[in-house]
BAFI-3210 file (N, C-alpha, C; in Angstrom, 3 decimals, decimal comma, padded with zeros to 6 digits):
// residues 54
n [1|2|3|4|5|6|7|8|9|10|11|12|13|14|15|16|17|18|19|20|21|22|23|24|25|26|27|28|29|30|31|32|33|34|35|36|37|38|39|40|41|42|43|44|45|46|47|48|49|50|51|52|53|54]
n.u [002,167|001,410|002,040|001,302|-001,020|-000,343|000,190|002,549|005,060|006,643|009,877|012,873|015,371|017,821|018,812|016,797|014,672|015,554|015,879|013,299|011,837|013,256|015,279|017,998|020,565|022,789|021,826|019,420|020,408|021,819|019,688|018,425|020,440|020,844|018,337|018,141|016,774|014,972|014,310|012,657|010,840|007,602|006,889|009,205|009,128|006,951|008,011|009,914|008,280|007,075|009,327|009,739|007,475|008,009]
n.v [-036,335|-035,341|-032,870|-031,657|-029,356|-029,141|-030,102|-031,921|-032,974|-036,215|-036,373|-036,356|-037,329|-038,236|-035,912|-033,960|-035,230|-035,439|-032,743|-031,643|-032,992|-032,554|-034,396|-036,450|-036,689|-038,634|-040,794|-041,434|-042,115|-044,422|-046,077|-046,323|-047,676|-050,082|-051,255|-051,390|-049,470|-047,560|-044,464|-044,618|-046,671|-047,659|-049,249|-049,007|-046,294|-046,194|-047,545|-045,649|-043,560|-044,842|-045,073|-042,384|-041,810|-042,962]
n.w [049,661|053,004|055,332|058,352|057,492|054,884|051,545|049,554|047,131|047,235|048,627|046,576|047,199|049,754|051,041|050,558|051,885|054,591|055,187|054,794|056,768|059,074|060,017|061,309|059,147|058,778|060,340|059,013|056,484|057,159|057,908|055,382|053,937|055,412|055,137|052,423|050,719|048,230|046,633|044,478|044,566|045,469|047,740|049,274|049,823|051,521|053,730|054,483|055,356|057,508|059,144|059,640|061,162|063,596]
ca.u [002,318|000,836|002,703|000,356|-002,127|000,281|000,495|003,731|005,591|007,587|011,256|013,578|016,624|018,039|018,959|015,465|013,867|015,996|015,627|011,861|011,311|014,182|015,867|019,442|020,889|023,547|020,957|018,485|021,191|022,098|018,412|018,237|021,434|020,571|017,101|018,268|015,605|015,142|013,287|011,841|009,917|006,494|006,998|010,306|008,654|006,086|008,914|010,515|007,256|006,949|010,496|009,466|006,416|008,450]
ca.v [-036,436|-034,243|-032,527|-030,743|-029,165|-028,808|-031,225|-031,719|-034,175|-037,008|-035,946|-037,146|-037,895|-038,206|-034,539|-033,341|-035,901|-035,059|-031,314|-031,409|-033,572|-032,243|-035,644|-036,594|-037,296|-039,899|-041,852|-041,816|-042,806|-045,765|-046,796|-046,646|-048,662|-051,351|-051,814|-051,381|-048,759|-046,684|-043,425|-044,839|-047,793|-047,282|-049,978|-048,414|-044,987|-046,471|-047,849|-044,386|-042,845|-045,541|-044,651|-040,999|-041,783|-043,565]
ca.w [051,084|053,762|056,593|058,988|056,549|053,616|050,661|048,728|046,491|048,015|048,346|045,560|047,700|051,194|051,510|050,575|052,905|055,931|055,355|054,903|058,001|060,171|060,513|061,324|057,857|058,871|060,868|057,958|055,450|057,679|057,783|053,961|053,531|056,102|054,594|050,959|050,230|047,085|046,526|043,283|044,773|046,344|049,007|050,033|050,296|052,670|054,852|054,911|056,114|058,786|059,916|060,022|062,160|064,874]
c.u [001,708|001,601|001,890|-000,801|-001,621|000,586|001,734|004,174|006,542|009,004|011,962|014,835|016,743|018,102|017,614|014,617|014,249|015,767|014,151|011,308|012,227|014,739|017,380|019,852|021,709|022,697|019,991|019,207|021,514|020,846|018,180|019,175|021,140|019,351|017,059|017,056|015,964|014,001|012,366|010,824|008,861|006,584|008,093|009,904|007,771|006,940|009,581|009,533|007,045|008,119|010,273|008,449|006,812|008,757]
c.v [-035,202|-034,076|-031,390|-030,538|-028,847|-030,079|-030,892|-033,047|-034,895|-036,560|-036,907|-037,822|-037,702|-036,784|-033,832|-033,916|-035,432|-033,572|-031,049|-031,885|-033,378|-033,506|-035,566|-037,351|-038,580|-041,067|-042,355|-042,569|-044,234|-046,633|-047,223|-047,771|-050,037|-052,037|-051,840|-050,719|-047,800|-045,669|-043,639|-045,978|-047,434|-047,963|-049,419|-047,050|-045,158|-046,772|-046,596|-043,581|-043,512|-045,181|-043,241|-040,919|-042,404|-042,498]
c.w [051,736|055,067|057,195|058,017|055,150|052,813|049,835|048,135|047,431|047,646|047,389|046,076|049,212|051,742|051,597|051,704|054,304|056,203|055,602|056,245|059,209|060,834|060,533|060,067|057,978|059,379|059,784|056,843|055,882|057,560|056,333|053,525|054,125|055,481|053,066|050,299|049,098|047,052|045,328|043,436|045,812|047,713|049,898|050,593|051,525|053,901|055,381|055,762|057,471|059,709|060,461|061,159|063,493|065,879]
res [m|k|k|k|s|e|f|f|k|f|p|k|n|t|t|e|f|t|t|k|f|s|l|d|q|p|e|f|e|k|f|l|k|v|n|k|l|s|f|s|k|e|g|d|m|i|k|m|i|e|f|l|n|k]
***
């Protein structure tokens, strides 16, 4: 993944994701639960990035 001009690995869990992207953790956890997303599936990772880009 790329944030600004920095490349890094995709976060492994909710805490890493919300910390790295300064998101509201309860809101993101609700999004994951409602959409039944997993950090181990490529398609789910794409949906997480789309959520991030909103």
